[in-house]
C-alpha positions as CSV (number, residue, x, y, z in Angstrom):
1,M,-21.4,-17.7,-16.7
2,G,-19.0,-14.8,-16.3
3,K,-15.3,-15.5,-16.1
4,I,-12.2,-13.4,-15.3
5,V,-9.7,-14.3,-17.9
6,G,-6.8,-12.3,-16.6
7,G,-5.6,-9.2,-14.7
8,I,-3.6,-6.2,-16.0
9,G,-1.7,-3.8,-13.8
10,T,-0.8,-0.6,-15.4
11,S,0.1,3.0,-14.5
12,H,-2.2,5.6,-15.8
13,I,0.2,8.5,-16.3
14,P,-1.6,11.4,-18.1
15,S,1.4,12.3,-20.3
16,I,1.0,8.9,-22.0
17,G,-2.4,9.8,-23.2
18,A,-1.3,13.3,-24.2
19,A,1.6,11.9,-26.3
20,M,-0.7,9.4,-28.0
21,D,-3.4,12.0,-28.7
22,N,-0.9,14.6,-30.1
23,G,1.1,12.2,-32.1
24,T,4.3,12.9,-30.2
25,M,5.0,9.4,-28.9
26,V,8.1,9.3,-31.1
27,G,11.9,9.5,-30.6
28,E,14.3,8.1,-28.2
29,Y,12.4,9.2,-25.1
30,W,9.3,7.1,-26.0
31,Q,10.8,4.2,-28.0
32,R,11.4,1.7,-25.2
33,F,8.0,2.5,-23.8
34,V,6.3,1.9,-27.2
35,N,8.1,-1.5,-27.5
36,G,7.4,-2.4,-23.9
37,I,3.6,-2.1,-24.1
38,Q,3.2,-4.0,-27.4
39,P,2.9,-7.4,-25.7
40,V,-0.2,-6.3,-23.7
41,R,-1.8,-5.3,-27.0
42,D,-1.0,-8.7,-28.4
43,W,-2.4,-10.3,-25.3
44,M,-5.7,-8.3,-25.5
45,E,-5.9,-9.2,-29.2
46,E,-5.6,-12.9,-28.4
47,V,-7.8,-13.0,-25.3
48,K,-10.5,-10.6,-26.6
49,P,-12.3,-9.8,-23.3
50,D,-15.9,-8.8,-23.6
51,V,-15.7,-6.4,-20.7
52,C,-12.8,-4.5,-19.1
53,L,-13.5,-3.8,-15.4
54,I,-11.1,-1.0,-14.7
55,V,-10.2,-0.1,-11.1
56,Y,-8.9,3.4,-11.1
57,N,-9.1,6.7,-9.2
58,D,-10.9,9.8,-10.3
59,H,-8.9,13.0,-10.4
60,A,-11.6,15.5,-9.4
61,S,-13.4,14.9,-12.7
62,A,-16.5,12.9,-11.8
63,F,-16.2,13.5,-8.1
64,S,-14.9,16.2,-5.8
65,L,-13.8,16.6,-2.2
66,E,-17.3,17.7,-1.3
67,S,-18.3,14.1,-1.0
68,I,-15.8,11.2,-1.0
69,A,-16.8,7.6,-1.5
70,T,-14.3,4.8,-0.8
71,F,-15.6,2.6,-3.6
72,S,-17.8,3.6,-6.5
73,I,-19.1,1.5,-9.5
74,G,-20.4,3.0,-12.7
75,V,-23.6,1.3,-14.0
76,A,-24.4,3.6,-16.9
77,P,-24.7,2.4,-20.5
78,Q,-22.0,4.9,-21.6
79,F,-19.2,6.9,-20.1
80,N,-17.9,10.0,-21.8
81,P,-14.2,11.1,-21.6
82,A,-13.9,13.8,-19.0
83,D,-12.8,17.4,-19.5
84,E,-9.8,17.7,-17.2
85,G,-9.3,21.4,-18.0
86,Y,-8.0,21.2,-21.5
87,G,-11.0,19.5,-23.2
88,P,-12.0,15.9,-23.2
89,R,-9.5,13.4,-24.7
90,Q,-10.3,12.6,-28.3
91,V,-10.9,9.0,-27.6
92,P,-14.0,6.8,-28.0
93,V,-16.9,6.9,-25.6
94,C,-16.8,3.9,-23.3
95,E,-19.7,1.6,-23.8
96,G,-20.9,0.1,-20.5
97,N,-22.5,-3.2,-19.6
98,S,-25.2,-2.1,-17.2
99,E,-26.6,-5.6,-16.7
100,L,-23.2,-6.9,-15.4
101,A,-22.4,-3.7,-13.5
102,W,-25.7,-3.9,-11.6
103,H,-25.2,-7.6,-10.9
104,I,-21.7,-6.8,-9.5
105,A,-23.0,-3.9,-7.5
106,E,-25.8,-6.0,-5.9
107,S,-23.4,-8.9,-5.2
108,L,-20.8,-6.6,-3.6
109,I,-23.4,-4.8,-1.4
110,L,-24.9,-8.1,-0.2
111,D,-21.3,-9.2,0.6
112,E,-21.2,-6.1,2.8
113,F,-19.1,-3.8,0.7
114,D,-20.5,-0.3,0.8
115,M,-20.5,0.6,-2.9
116,T,-21.6,3.9,-4.2
117,I,-23.7,3.3,-7.3
118,V,-23.1,5.9,-10.0
119,N,-25.7,6.2,-12.8
120,E,-23.9,9.0,-14.7
121,M,-20.2,9.8,-14.7
122,D,-17.4,11.0,-17.0
123,V,-14.1,9.1,-16.9
124,D,-10.8,10.8,-16.8
125,H,-7.2,9.7,-17.7
126,G,-7.2,7.3,-14.8
127,L,-9.4,5.1,-16.9
128,T,-8.8,6.2,-20.5
129,V,-5.0,6.0,-20.4
130,P,-5.0,2.3,-19.5
131,L,-7.4,1.7,-22.4
132,S,-5.1,3.5,-24.7
133,V,-2.1,1.5,-23.4
134,V,-3.8,-1.8,-24.3
135,Y,-5.8,-0.8,-27.4
136,G,-4.0,2.2,-28.9
137,R,-6.2,4.6,-30.8
138,P,-9.2,2.6,-32.3
139,K,-12.3,4.3,-33.6
140,A,-14.2,2.4,-30.9
141,W,-13.0,0.5,-27.9
142,P,-13.3,-3.2,-28.7
143,C,-14.7,-4.0,-25.2
144,Q,-17.4,-2.8,-22.9
145,V,-16.2,-1.0,-19.8
146,I,-17.2,-1.0,-16.1
147,P,-15.5,1.7,-14.1
148,L,-14.8,1.0,-10.4
149,A,-13.3,4.1,-8.7
150,V,-11.3,3.9,-5.5
151,N,-10.5,6.8,-3.2
152,V,-6.7,7.1,-3.0
153,V,-6.7,10.9,-2.9
154,Q,-8.2,11.8,0.5
155,Y,-7.0,10.2,3.7
156,P,-8.1,7.7,5.0
157,Q,-7.8,5.5,1.9
158,P,-8.9,1.9,2.1
159,T,-6.3,-0.6,3.2
160,G,-4.5,-3.0,0.9
161,N,-6.4,-5.8,2.7
162,R,-9.7,-4.2,2.0
163,C,-8.8,-3.8,-1.7
164,Y,-7.6,-7.4,-2.0
165,N,-10.8,-8.7,-0.4
166,L,-12.9,-6.5,-2.8
167,G,-11.2,-8.2,-5.6
168,K,-12.2,-11.6,-4.3
169,A,-15.8,-10.4,-4.0
170,I,-15.7,-9.1,-7.5
171,R,-14.6,-12.5,-8.8
172,K,-17.5,-14.1,-6.9
173,A,-19.9,-11.6,-8.5
174,V,-18.6,-12.1,-12.1
175,E,-18.6,-15.9,-11.8
176,S,-22.3,-15.8,-10.6
177,F,-23.3,-13.8,-13.7
178,P,-25.5,-16.1,-15.8
179,A,-24.4,-14.9,-19.3
180,E,-21.1,-16.1,-20.8
181,T,-18.9,-13.1,-20.5
182,K,-15.1,-12.8,-20.5
183,V,-13.9,-10.1,-18.1
184,A,-10.4,-8.6,-17.9
185,I,-9.8,-6.8,-14.6
186,F,-7.4,-3.8,-14.5
187,G,-5.6,-2.4,-11.5
188,T,-4.3,1.0,-12.3
189,G,-2.2,3.8,-10.9
190,G,1.3,4.2,-9.4
191,L,4.0,3.1,-9.3
192,S,6.2,5.4,-7.2
193,H,5.7,9.1,-7.8
194,Q,5.2,12.3,-5.9
195,L,3.8,15.5,-7.5
196,Q,4.4,18.1,-4.8
197,G,6.3,19.0,-1.7
198,E,10.0,18.6,-0.8
199,R,10.1,15.1,-2.3
200,A,8.4,16.0,-5.6
201,G,9.8,13.8,-8.4
202,L,10.5,10.9,-6.1
203,I,10.9,7.5,-7.9
204,N,11.9,4.4,-6.1
205,V,12.5,1.7,-8.7
206,E,14.0,-0.9,-6.4
207,Y,11.1,-0.8,-4.0
208,D,8.5,-0.9,-6.8
209,C,10.1,-4.0,-8.4
210,N,10.2,-5.8,-5.1
211,W,6.6,-4.8,-4.4
212,L,5.6,-6.2,-7.8
213,D,7.3,-9.5,-6.9
214,L,5.4,-9.5,-3.6
215,M,2.1,-8.6,-5.2
216,V,2.4,-11.4,-7.8
217,N,3.8,-14.2,-5.7
218,E,2.8,-13.4,-2.1
219,P,-0.4,-11.4,-2.2
220,E,-1.2,-12.2,1.4
221,A,1.9,-10.3,2.4
222,A,1.4,-7.5,-0.1
223,K,-2.0,-6.7,1.2
224,K,-0.5,-6.0,4.6
225,V,1.8,-3.2,3.4
226,S,0.8,-0.1,5.4
227,H,-0.2,3.3,4.1
228,T,2.8,4.7,5.9
229,E,5.2,2.4,4.0
230,Y,3.7,3.3,0.7
231,L,4.0,7.0,1.5
232,R,7.5,6.7,2.8
233,E,8.9,4.5,0.0
234,T,6.8,5.5,-3.0
235,G,5.7,9.0,-2.5
236,S,2.3,10.6,-1.8
237,E,0.8,9.3,-5.1
238,G,2.5,5.9,-4.9
239,I,-0.3,4.7,-2.7
240,E,-2.3,4.3,-5.9
241,A,-0.7,0.8,-6.1
242,I,-3.4,-0.5,-3.6
243,M,-5.7,-0.6,-6.6
244,W,-3.6,-3.3,-8.2
245,L,-4.5,-5.4,-5.2
246,V,-8.2,-5.3,-6.2
247,M,-7.1,-6.9,-9.5
248,R,-4.8,-9.4,-7.7
249,G,-7.6,-10.4,-5.3
250,A,-9.8,-11.3,-8.3
251,L,-7.3,-14.0,-9.4
252,D,-6.2,-17.3,-7.9
253,D,-3.7,-17.4,-5.1
254,K,-1.2,-18.8,-7.6
255,V,-0.9,-16.9,-10.9
256,D,1.4,-16.9,-13.9
257,E,2.9,-13.6,-14.7
258,V,2.7,-13.6,-18.5
259,Y,4.6,-10.4,-18.9
260,R,6.1,-7.5,-17.0
261,F,7.5,-4.2,-18.1
262,T,8.7,-1.3,-16.1
263,H,10.3,2.0,-17.2
264,A,11.5,5.1,-15.5
265,P,11.0,7.9,-15.9
266,V,7.8,8.4,-17.8
267,S,7.0,12.0,-16.9
268,N,7.9,12.1,-13.3
269,S,6.7,8.6,-12.5
270,H,7.8,5.0,-12.6
271,Y,5.7,3.2,-15.2
272,G,4.7,-0.4,-14.5
273,L,2.8,-3.0,-16.5
274,T,2.0,-6.6,-15.7
275,I,-0.2,-9.3,-17.2
276,L,-1.4,-12.1,-14.8
277,E,-3.3,-15.3,-15.6
278,N,-4.6,-17.9,-13.3
279,A,-2.1,-20.7,-13.3
280,S,-4.9,-23.3,-13.2
281,D,-6.4,-22.2,-16.6
282,R,-3.7,-20.4,-18.5
283,V,-5.2,-18.5,-21.4
284,T,-2.2,-17.8,-23.5
285,E,0.9,-19.8,-24.5
286,G,4.5,-18.8,-24.0
287,A,7.0,-18.2,-21.2
288,M,6.9,-15.4,-18.6
289,S,8.9,-12.4,-19.7
290,K,10.2,-9.7,-17.5
291,E,11.7,-6.6,-19.1
292,P,14.4,-5.0,-16.8
293,N,13.9,-1.4,-15.9
294,I,16.3,1.3,-17.2
């Protein structure tokens, strides 16, 4: 049957993809970041998931404000990199797993989550940057990909509680899939950042780190954080962190945080990365590591 082998939380900052694509991720500005993401690449190499289910938000590439779905799942056999105004990223096409995606869609809808089923969609930096973080620049992504897009752009966004419960429903769906399939689930976006207005450039490192502790160790409390608190403490785009709660909901109540890395600033954002495994069936060996922010 299907099995979720771990969860990854990562920011999806577009400048990361641009620096990788252009060969400019060098020098003092990037060195700590480059060192800090290496453990997740090592983890992916050890675990080798068959499918990466990536919870992300579209940035007006596949969708627009003309029609806004709260939750959308891609069921296509392939997903091309989106043209975000400067040409598609020169990264591999994402190979999908339509059988598993349709299975998840059916299970979620029967569990009363109103999913939008997307038969054709391009995927932007919200999805491709996390793949670049964990895999670098391969000729082909070494996993199949299922995109799950969440509306965090247009108010009203789903609550943290709804996202957390969606994660639980995703786990149920994956575990009822008859074929043996290892799935890594990603929660992407955030951490604190604001791109416009009087508070443009806001970064709240202390709040983000405390929120990460809460998300990892007390998810029942983290899911209750209000939209207003996210906006006040982490900026207008910091609310993307609710997507990490989908990932967290797909795991056990008690998890081992295998690794954590945070760094500010990356562009005008606070970058965050965490690797979580169910404490009951630890996949990898070694002690938890937390890299302090600087």
